[in-house]
C-alpha positions in Angstrom: 0.0 0.0 0.0 1.4 3.4 -0.9 1.4 5.9 1.9 -0.6 8.4 -0.1 -3.6 6.0 -0.1 -4.0 6.7 3.6 -5.0 10.3 2.7 -7.8 8.9 0.4 -9.5 7.3 3.5 -9.0 9.9 6.2 -8.2 13.5 6.7 -8.3 13.3 10.5 -4.8 14.1 11.8 -5.1 11.5 14.6 -6.0 8.7 12.3 -3.3 9.7 9.8 -0.7 9.6 12.6 -2.0 6.2 13.7 -1.6 4.9 10.1 1.9 6.3 9.9 2.9 4.7 13.2 1.4 1.4 12.0 3.5 1.4 8.8 6.7 2.5 10.5 6.3 -0.2 13.2 5.7 -2.9 10.7 8.4 -1.7 8.3 11.0 -1.7 11.1 9.9 -5.2 12.1 10.3 -6.5 8.6 6.6 -7.4 8.1 6.4 -5.7 4.7 8.7 -7.2 2.0 9.1 -6.5 -1.7 8.1 -9.3 -4.0 10.2 -9.6 -7.1 8.0 -10.5 -10.1 10.6 -10.6 -12.8 14.3 -10.2 -13.1 16.2 -9.0 -16.2 20.0 -9.1 -16.7 21.9 -6.3 -18.3 21.2 -2.8 -19.6 20.3 -4.3 -22.9 17.2 -5.9 -21.3 15.6 -2.5 -20.3 13.3 -2.5 -23.4 12.0 -5.9 -22.5 11.5 -4.9 -18.9 9.6 -1.8 -20.0 7.4 -3.9 -22.3 6.7 -6.2 -19.3 5.9 -3.1 -17.2 3.3 -2.0 -19.7 1.3 -5.2 -19.2 -1.7 -5.0 -16.9 -1.0 -8.4 -15.3 2.0 -7.4 -13.2 2.8 -9.0 -9.9 5.8 -7.9 -7.9 8.7 -5.6 -8.7 10.7 -5.6 -11.8 14.5 -5.9 -11.2 17.2 -5.1 -13.7 20.6 -6.4 -12.7 23.4 -4.3 -14.2 
C-alpha cells in the first residue's frame, strides 16, 4: 500500500498519525517485503523490462541487474 492512499481514506490528523505509526512499526519489524515479479539481466534488457511493465497483469517488482 502506498502511503498516499491513507489520505484517500481519512483527513483526521489523529487517524493519519496512527496509520503512519502502524506502517513505521511494521516496516521496522520486517513485516512488509518487496516481492520480485521478474528479473532481467543487463542494460540491454531495459526495453524488454519496460514492455513487461506496460502489461496489466503485473505481480511484484521488476528488477534489472546491471
